[in-house]
N, C-alpha and C positions, 0 to 999 in steps of 0.2 A: 370601675365597677361602682354601682350605686344601689343602695338598699335603703328603704324607709321602714323602720320598725315602730310598732306601737309600744308605749310604755305600759308595763304591767305593775300593779300595786305590789307584787311580790318580787319585782326585779331589783337587782342591784345596779347602780348607775356606774358606768365605766369612769366617769369623771371623778367620782368619789374615791377611786383607786389610782388617781393620777393621770387618767386619760386626757389627752390634749389634741384636739383636731386642728392644729395650726399648720399642718403640712410639713413640719420640720421635726418636731419632737418624736423620738422613738417610743412607741406605746407597747412594746413587747411585755414589759413587766406589769404595766397597768392591766392589760388583758389577762395575764396569768393570775394576778391578785384578785381581780373581779370574778374570774371563773372559779377560783378556789373558794371564794366567799359565797357563791351562789349555791342554793340548796339543790339537791338532786331533783331534776324535773323543773328547776327554776329558770330564771332568765337573767341575762346581762343586757341592760338597756344601753345602747350605743347612740347617744344624742347626735343629731345631725350636726356635723362640724361646719365651721366657717370655711374650711378648706378641705382637709382630709386627715384621717388617722394613719400615721406611718407605722407599719410593722415590718420587721426584717427577718422574722422567723415564723415557722408554722405555728398556728394556734392549735394546741391540743385540748380537746374536750373529751374527758373520760366518762362522764355521766350524761344521761339525757339532759340537755340544756338548750335553751333558745338564745341566740345572739340577736 
């Protein structure tokens, strides 16, 4: 699956929270930290990776948020 997102000035960057799109690193914790840091109605910017972001668990988003 592939998505392209636009970076917002109010967005938190997944890579700031340890996100690594190398196709190997597990990014579950990075997504959880970035989502927790985003303001209600905010955004988590997921930079286009060199390969892909690996996640092994569902991503829970409790507040209105854009990924």
